[in-house]
Each structure stands twice: as structure tokens, then as C-alpha cells.
C-alpha distance (Angstrom), angle and dihedral (degrees) to the residues before:
residue distance angle dihedral
A1 . . .
F2 3.77 . .
C3 3.75 128.5 .
G4 3.82 130.0 -162.8
L5 3.78 139.8 -179.5
L6 3.81 117.3 -124.2
C7 3.81 116.5 -141.4
Q8 3.76 146.0 164.6
V9 3.81 99.9 -157.0
D10 3.85 137.0 20.6
A11 3.81 91.5 -107.4
Q12 3.84 89.2 68.6
C13 3.83 91.9 60.1
P14 3.82 129.9 83.5
S15 3.79 118.9 -95.3
G16 3.80 112.2 -66.3
A17 3.82 95.6 16.0
Q18 3.78 128.1 108.6
C19 3.76 130.6 -147.7
K20 3.81 107.9 -116.8
Q21 3.80 112.4 -164.6
L22 3.81 118.3 -129.9
S23 3.80 101.6 -149.0
Q24 3.78 95.8 -159.5
M25 3.78 94.7 49.8
G26 3.81 100.6 41.6
V27 3.79 92.3 -130.8
G28 3.78 136.6 82.6
L29 3.79 136.0 -123.0
C30 3.80 124.9 -138.3
M31 3.79 108.0 -119.4
Y32 3.81 136.2 177.2
A33 3.79 117.8 -139.1
A34 3.80 112.8 -120.3
S35 3.75 128.0 166.8
F36 3.80 119.7 -132.8
T37 3.80 88.8 -112.6
D38 3.81 91.8 55.7
W39 3.80 90.9 46.4
A40 3.82 93.0 47.9
R41 3.83 92.4 49.1
A42 3.83 94.7 51.5
A43 3.80 106.1 116.9
T44 3.78 93.9 -142.6
T45 3.82 95.9 48.3
R46 3.79 117.4 97.0
K47 3.79 120.9 170.7
L48 3.75 96.3 -171.3
A49 3.78 137.9 -10.7
V50 3.79 120.4 -165.4
G51 3.80 126.0 -175.2
W52 3.77 142.7 148.8
P53 3.77 131.2 -166.2
N54 3.77 112.3 -97.2
R55 3.80 115.2 -117.7
G56 3.77 106.9 -179.6
G57 3.80 91.9 -40.4
Q58 3.82 94.9 -66.5
L59 3.79 128.4 110.0
A60 3.73 115.4 -144.7
S61 3.81 112.9 -119.6
F62 3.83 90.0 -124.5
Q63 3.85 89.3 61.3
V64 3.78 91.8 54.9
A65 3.81 91.9 44.0
K66 3.80 92.1 48.2
T67 3.81 91.2 49.5
F68 3.80 92.2 47.7
Q69 3.79 89.7 51.5
A70 3.81 90.9 49.4
L71 3.82 89.2 53.3
Q72 3.81 90.3 50.5
N73 3.80 89.6 51.0
L74 3.84 91.1 51.5
K75 3.76 90.1 48.2
S76 3.78 91.5 53.2
K77 3.80 95.7 41.7
Y78 3.81 94.5 51.8
G79 3.81 98.3 33.4
M80 3.81 95.1 -119.0
D81 3.79 117.9 -179.6
D82 3.80 120.8 -114.1
G83 3.81 88.7 -115.6
D84 3.83 96.2 52.5
V85 3.83 104.5 143.1
D86 3.79 96.6 -141.8
M87 3.81 92.2 48.3
L88 3.80 92.2 48.7
T89 3.77 90.7 49.7
L90 3.79 92.2 52.3
K91 3.82 92.6 47.1
E92 3.81 90.4 50.9
L93 3.81 89.0 50.6
L94 3.79 91.8 50.8
N95 3.81 91.6 48.3
S96 3.79 90.7 50.6
I97 3.82 93.9 53.5
A98 3.79 98.5 38.3
P99 3.84 110.0 123.3
């Protein structure tokens, strides 16, 4: 679950945060500035972790097919574009390990 602080001006936000206005909502949200590099380096941040149990070094084709279908479901559910970089990377990974 995520939590956020609504605001109208920066003074209503905690130290170091700025009030970013959400034009459609008519309110703002307190946000901390973080570069992608800082976010990616954070030890507790993990975008995606993929792993299967190892059975003699071979992945069963059903595991790859099931994972591919799960990715397709995520793509549909969240309206991801066909050219989404993360999705393309995962599909390439699955194609490279398919039996």
C-alpha cells in the first residue's frame, strides 16, 4: 500500500519535500525529488525479481510459457505499450532461456 500527503503549498509538506500540483484533482501531493540513479542505487528498491527452481539446469517449457503469459496479462492490465523497454527485455530473456 502507498500513502501520500495532500497539500496546496510547499509549507504544508515535510522538510525537503515539495507540493506538486495534480491539475485534474485540484490538489497537490508532497513529493521528494530523487534522480533515477539514486532510486536505482537504493538497496531496498527492487523493480523485478525473477527466479525458478533449478532442476538439472533445464527449465521446463511450461514454466517459460506460463511466465510469458503472466507478462502478457500485466501488459494488458496496466496498458503497457508494445515498445515498453522493461517488457521487451523480459521477453528477450524468456526467448533466450526457452528450451
